[in-house]
C-alpha positions in Angstrom: 19.0 -35.2 -49.5 17.2 -36.8 -46.5 19.5 -34.8 -44.1 18.6 -31.5 -45.8 14.9 -32.3 -45.6 15.1 -33.1 -41.9 17.0 -29.9 -41.3 14.4 -27.9 -43.2 11.6 -29.6 -41.3 13.4 -28.8 -38.0 13.8 -25.1 -39.1 10.1 -24.9 -40.0 9.1 -26.4 -36.7 11.3 -23.9 -34.8 9.9 -21.0 -36.8 6.3 -22.1 -36.1 7.1 -22.5 -32.4 8.7 -19.1 -32.1 6.0 -17.3 -34.1 3.4 -18.8 -31.8 5.1 -17.3 -28.7 5.3 -13.7 -30.1 2.6 -11.5 -28.5 0.4 -9.7 -30.9 -1.8 -6.7 -30.3 -5.2 -8.3 -29.7 -7.0 -5.4 -28.2 -7.2 -7.2 -24.9 -6.5 -5.0 -21.9 -3.0 -5.1 -20.3 -3.2 -6.7 -16.9 -0.8 -6.0 -14.0 -0.3 -8.4 -11.1 -1.5 -6.8 -7.9 0.6 -7.0 -4.8 0.7 -5.5 -1.4 3.4 -3.1 -0.3 4.9 -2.7 3.1 3.3 -0.1 5.3 6.5 1.9 5.3 6.0 2.5 1.6 2.6 4.2 2.0 3.1 6.3 5.2 2.4 9.9 4.3 4.7 11.7 6.7 7.0 11.1 9.7 8.4 13.7 12.1 8.4 14.6 15.8 5.2 13.8 17.8 4.6 17.5 18.5 4.9 18.4 14.8 2.7 15.6 13.6 0.0 16.4 16.3 0.0 20.2 15.4 -0.2 19.5 11.7 -3.2 17.2 12.2 -5.0 19.4 14.6 -4.1 22.9 13.3 -3.7 22.4 9.6 -6.2 19.7 8.9 -8.6 20.5 11.7 -8.7 16.9 12.9 -9.8 16.0 16.5 -9.0 12.9 18.5 -11.6 10.2 18.1 -9.8 7.3 19.7 -6.5 6.8 21.4 -4.8 3.7 22.7 -1.7 2.1 24.0 0.0 -0.7 22.0 1.3 -3.4 24.3 1.8 -6.7 22.6 4.9 -8.7 21.8 4.7 -8.2 18.0 4.8 -4.4 18.0 7.4 -3.5 20.6 8.6 -0.5 18.5 5.2 1.2 18.9 4.0 2.9 22.1 0.6 4.3 21.1 -1.7 5.3 18.3 -4.3 8.0 17.9 -7.3 8.1 15.4 -8.2 11.6 14.5 -11.2 12.7 12.5 -13.0 15.7 11.1 -16.7 14.8 10.9 -17.6 17.8 8.7 -15.5 16.6 5.7 -15.0 12.9 6.7 -11.2 13.1 6.7 -9.3 10.8 9.0 -5.7 10.1 10.1 -3.9 7.6 12.3 -0.8 8.7 14.2 1.6 6.0 15.3 4.0 7.0 18.1 7.2 5.0 18.3 9.1 4.0 21.4 12.6 4.8 20.3 13.5 8.4 19.6 11.3 11.4 19.2 9.4 9.9 16.3 5.7 9.7 15.0 4.2 8.8 11.7 0.8 9.8 10.2 -1.3 8.1 7.6 -4.7 9.4 6.5 -7.4 9.7 3.9 -10.9 10.9 3.0 -14.4 9.5 3.1 -14.3 7.6 6.4 -17.4 5.5 7.3 -18.1 4.6 10.9 -19.9 1.5 12.0 -21.3 0.4 15.3 -19.3 -2.4 16.8 -21.2 -5.7 17.0 -20.8 -7.8 20.2 
């Protein structure tokens, strides 16, 4: 009899433990863990440098706002970058020109805000 009672008590404890770990609809919002993704997952488009430049200037009416050479040890695959903007509609794009092959990538967006650099 004592063995049956201890088995029953063990079963009840297991059921209480398992029922406490079952998620119930509480009305609380579902949360998702935020994480960053590699830049290669968010690039909008890659093609030849001429195609990318023509697309940005002719189709999106963007003009060069800044241009620079990339020359550090960490980014040997990049040669240069260009920042293009359209001040009338506040669109922007950055073109990355790669060293190997005839290859450029563009990423862009809307609502750019410019700031005066502080020395």
